N, C-alpha and C positions, 0 to 999 in steps of 0.2 A: 691866559696863557703865561707861562713863566718864560723868561728870556734869560735865564742864569747863565747859559752858554755864551750869550752875546756879551753879558757883562764881565764874565771871565776872560773872553778875548780881549776886551778893551783893556782890563786891568793887566793883563800879562804884556800887551803890546806897549802899554805905558811905561811899565818897568824895564823893558829892554831898551828903550830910547833914553831913558835917563842914564843908562850905563855907557852909552854911546861916547866914545872918547876917554873912557876911564879903564884902568888897569886895576886888578885885584892884587894887592899887597898884605902879606900876612907876616906877623912877628913871630919867629921861631924861637927866639930866646928870651929867657925870664928876666928882662931888663926893660922897664918902661922907657918909651922914647917918644919924644916930640919932634916932629919934622916941619920946617917951612919949605913950601914949594919955591923952587928958584924962578920960575917962570911965573905962575899965577899968585904966588903970595899966600896961598892957603895953608892953613896949619893941619897937620895930620897927626893925631894923637893914638898911640899904641900903648895901651896900659898894662895888658898882661900877655902871655904866652897864647899863641893862636889867635890874637885879636886880628880882625880883618877889616881893612880900610880899602875904598874904591878911591884910587889916586888918578889924578888927571895926567894922561900920557905924556903931556911935556914936562911934568915935575919928575917923572919916575927916571928920566936920564940921569939926574943927579944922585939917585937913590941905589944905582947899581953897586957902587963901592961899599955901601953900608954892610957889613956883616949882621947877620941875625934877621935880615928881611928876605922873604921869599917873594918874588915877583911873577906874576902869571900874565902872559902877553896874549 
C-alpha cells in the first residue's frame, strides 16, 4: 500500500514549523541590498527585484524604515 498522503502531510507540517517566528520580506526596488539583523546577527541578502527572504520577526523591527522592502506580517 502507498503511504503518499502520510508523507505529504509530514512534509507540509515540517515546512510550516520551519517558518514559525519568521516574516516574509520582498525587495521591491532594483537595488541589491545586504542587511544584518540587529537582534540575531543574521545576514539577509536581496540580490534582485522581487527577491524573497524569510526574516526573523525580531530583526524585522529595524527594517521597517528601509524603503524598497515590503514586509508581510
